C-alpha positions as CSV (number, residue, x, y, z in Angstrom):
1,M,-7.1,-13.5,-23.2
2,A,-4.3,-14.9,-21.1
3,L,-0.6,-14.4,-21.6
4,G,1.3,-17.4,-22.8
5,T,4.9,-18.4,-22.1
6,V,6.1,-16.8,-25.4
7,E,4.5,-13.5,-24.6
8,I,5.9,-13.4,-21.1
9,V,9.4,-14.1,-22.4
10,A,9.0,-11.5,-25.0
11,L,8.0,-8.9,-22.4
12,V,10.9,-9.8,-20.2
13,V,13.4,-9.5,-23.1
14,F,11.8,-6.2,-24.1
15,G,12.1,-4.9,-20.5
16,V,15.7,-5.8,-20.3
17,L,16.4,-4.1,-23.6
18,I,14.6,-0.9,-22.6
19,F,15.7,-0.6,-18.9
20,G,18.9,-2.6,-18.8
21,V,19.8,-5.4,-16.5
22,D,21.0,-3.2,-13.6
23,K,17.9,-1.1,-13.4
24,I,15.3,-3.9,-13.3
25,P,15.9,-4.8,-9.6
26,K,15.7,-1.1,-8.7
27,L,12.4,-0.7,-10.5
28,A,11.0,-3.8,-8.8
29,R,12.1,-2.5,-5.4
30,N,10.5,0.9,-6.1
31,V,7.3,-0.8,-7.2
32,G,7.2,-2.8,-4.0
33,L,7.8,0.3,-1.9
34,A,5.1,2.2,-3.7
35,K,2.7,-0.7,-3.1
36,G,3.5,-0.7,0.6
37,E,3.0,3.1,0.8
38,Y,-0.4,2.7,-1.0
39,Q,-1.6,-0.1,1.3
40,K,-0.5,2.0,4.4
41,A,-2.4,5.0,3.1
42,V,-5.5,2.9,2.4
43,S,-5.4,1.4,5.9
44,E,-5.1,4.9,7.5
45,V,-8.1,6.1,5.6
46,T,-10.3,3.1,6.3
47,T,-9.6,2.9,10.1
48,P,-11.1,5.6,12.2
49,S,-8.7,8.1,13.8
50,K,-8.5,8.7,17.5
51,A,-10.3,12.0,17.1
52,E,-13.2,10.2,15.3
53,Q,-13.4,7.6,18.0
54,D,-13.5,10.3,20.7
55,M,-16.4,12.0,18.8
56,D,-18.3,8.8,18.9
57,R,-18.1,8.9,22.7
58,G,-19.4,12.4,22.9
59,G,-15.9,14.1,22.8
60,M,-14.5,12.1,25.7
61,T,-11.3,10.1,25.5
62,A,-11.5,6.4,26.3
63,E,-9.9,7.0,29.8
64,V,-12.4,9.6,30.8
65,D,-15.3,7.5,29.4
66,L,-14.2,4.5,31.6
67,E,-13.9,6.7,34.7
68,S,-17.4,8.1,34.3
69,E,-18.9,4.6,34.2
């Protein structure tokens, strides 16, 4: 069930009537900022932290691990 041209135009007109012309750019900017914050948080969760990397090396930092080799 795809949106056609008429439905998209109706949604835009409805949005302008509800929020007003001056608030739509602010809303779009806030949605973009929220998306960026979400992506940043997801990348922080998926990449291992420095402490986790040290734990994989037996609790040694990368510098100490290189010195011991």
